[in-house]
C-alpha positions as CSV (number, residue, x, y, z in Angstrom):
1,M,-44.0,36.9,17.9
2,T,-41.7,36.2,15.0
3,H,-41.5,37.7,11.7
4,V,-39.5,36.2,8.7
5,N,-38.2,39.2,6.6
6,T,-36.5,37.3,4.0
7,I,-37.4,33.6,2.7
8,T,-34.8,31.9,0.7
9,I,-35.9,29.4,-1.7
10,P,-33.0,27.7,-3.6
11,D,-33.1,27.9,-7.4
12,S,-33.3,24.3,-8.5
13,F,-33.0,25.3,-12.0
14,A,-29.7,26.7,-11.4
15,P,-26.7,25.5,-13.3
16,I,-24.5,23.1,-11.2
17,E,-21.7,25.3,-11.1
18,I,-23.8,27.8,-9.3
19,A,-25.7,25.4,-7.1
20,T,-22.8,23.7,-5.5
21,P,-20.1,25.4,-3.8
22,A,-16.5,25.0,-5.2
23,V,-14.4,22.8,-3.2
24,V,-10.7,23.8,-2.9
25,G,-8.3,21.1,-2.0
26,C,-5.7,21.2,0.4
27,E,-2.0,20.9,0.2
28,A,0.3,18.4,1.9
29,V,1.4,21.3,4.2
30,V,1.1,21.3,8.0
31,V,0.8,24.7,9.5
32,V,2.6,24.5,13.3
33,V,1.7,27.6,15.5
34,S,4.2,27.5,18.4
35,D,7.1,29.2,20.0
36,N,8.3,25.9,21.3
37,V,11.4,24.8,19.2
38,E,10.9,21.1,19.9
39,V,7.3,20.9,18.6
40,G,8.8,22.8,15.4
41,S,11.6,20.6,15.1
42,V,9.5,17.1,15.4
43,F,7.0,18.1,12.6
44,D,9.9,19.3,10.6
45,N,11.9,16.1,10.7
46,I,8.6,13.9,10.5
47,C,6.9,16.0,7.6
48,D,10.4,16.1,5.8
49,F,10.6,12.2,5.8
50,L,7.1,11.9,4.8
51,G,7.6,14.5,1.9
52,F,5.0,16.9,3.3
53,G,5.7,21.0,3.8
54,V,5.9,22.4,7.2
55,E,5.1,26.3,8.1
56,I,6.1,26.9,11.6
57,V,4.3,30.1,12.6
58,P,5.3,32.0,16.0
59,T,2.4,32.7,17.9
60,D,2.7,36.3,17.7
61,A,2.1,36.2,13.8
62,P,-1.5,36.3,12.3
63,V,-2.7,32.7,11.5
64,G,-5.5,33.4,8.6
65,P,-3.1,34.6,6.2
66,M,-1.2,31.5,6.3
67,L,-3.9,29.2,6.2
68,R,-5.5,30.7,3.1
69,R,-2.0,31.1,1.3
70,H,-1.0,27.6,2.2
71,R,-4.2,25.7,2.4
72,P,-3.0,23.3,5.0
73,M,-4.1,19.8,5.6
74,A,-3.7,20.2,9.3
75,V,-3.2,22.9,12.0
76,V,-0.9,22.1,15.1
77,A,-1.2,24.5,17.7
78,E,-0.3,24.8,21.7
79,L,-2.9,26.0,23.7
80,E,-0.9,28.5,25.8
81,G,1.1,30.7,23.4
82,R,2.9,33.9,24.1
83,G,1.2,36.1,21.4
84,Q,-2.2,34.3,20.8
85,D,-3.5,31.3,22.5
86,G,-4.6,28.1,20.9
87,C,-8.3,29.1,21.3
88,H,-7.7,31.8,19.0
89,V,-5.8,29.7,16.6
90,M,-9.1,27.4,16.5
91,M,-11.4,30.5,15.9
92,E,-9.2,31.4,13.0
93,V,-9.1,27.7,11.4
94,A,-13.0,27.6,12.2
95,D,-13.4,30.8,10.0
96,H,-11.0,29.3,7.2
97,D,-12.6,25.4,7.4
98,P,-14.3,24.1,10.6
99,G,-13.4,20.5,9.5
100,L,-9.7,21.0,9.0
101,P,-7.9,18.7,11.3
102,I,-6.2,20.5,14.4
103,L,-4.0,18.9,17.0
104,M,-4.3,20.9,20.2
105,L,-1.4,20.7,22.9
106,T,-3.3,21.2,25.9
107,G,-0.7,21.1,28.7
108,N,-1.1,19.4,31.9
109,E,-3.8,21.8,33.4
110,P,-7.2,19.9,33.0
111,G,-9.4,23.2,33.3
112,L,-7.4,24.5,30.0
113,S,-9.0,21.4,28.2
114,G,-12.3,22.6,28.9
115,A,-11.4,25.7,27.2
116,V,-10.7,23.8,24.2
117,D,-13.9,22.0,24.5
118,A,-16.0,24.9,24.6
119,V,-14.3,26.6,21.6
120,E,-14.6,23.4,19.6
121,E,-18.4,23.2,20.5
122,L,-19.0,27.0,20.0
123,W,-17.4,27.3,16.7
124,N,-18.7,24.0,15.4
125,L,-14.8,22.5,14.7
126,T,-15.0,18.5,13.9
127,G,-11.6,18.0,13.5
128,V,-9.9,18.6,16.8
129,T,-7.6,16.0,18.6
130,K,-6.4,17.1,22.1
131,S,-3.2,16.0,23.7
132,R,-1.5,16.9,27.0
133,Q,1.7,16.8,25.3
134,L,3.4,16.2,21.9
135,P,2.3,12.5,21.0
136,D,4.5,9.7,20.3
137,I,5.8,9.5,16.6
138,G,3.3,6.7,15.8
139,K,0.2,8.8,16.7
140,L,1.6,12.1,15.1
141,V,2.0,10.0,11.8
142,E,-1.4,8.6,12.2
143,F,-2.9,12.1,12.6
144,L,-1.0,13.3,9.6
145,F,-2.3,10.3,7.4
146,H,-5.9,10.9,8.6
147,A,-5.4,14.7,8.1
148,G,-4.2,13.9,4.6
149,R,-6.8,11.8,3.5
150,R,-9.5,13.9,4.9
151,G,-8.0,16.8,2.4
152,D,-7.4,14.4,-0.5
153,C,-4.0,15.6,-0.6
154,V,-2.1,12.3,0.6
155,R,-2.9,8.7,-0.6
156,L,-1.2,6.9,2.1
157,M,-2.8,5.2,4.8
158,P,-2.0,4.4,8.3
159,A,-0.8,0.8,9.6
């Protein structure tokens, strides 16, 4: 037998400021969670050219405070990190914003990609893009443009 202890009925007469949650925009910043210098360097160069900010975070540093402080338009992470793996990063992103675009570099082991799928489904993440390795520059720019448009912080469109 199931009992409902609390029934919540929305107040349809509440002022609009109370009835709708505030939408906090993002900044044109990409958070890269990686110990790989090459990954950070590639994003640093691309984002510098496009006028975006980049915050490179080692895998042993906490990600949550960086997300709250910078309100990034996207997160890039490697699945296998020394300090924390990509699944932990995904959970931190889900706690911050489940729709935030994530580029997850899964590596070449197919079983690990299944772990990303499981975390994505379990935490209701809607913006995960998986790639075995760092995509070519065209795909990276396309990912960044879609992320920027999603967060309404970039007005450029991919070709």
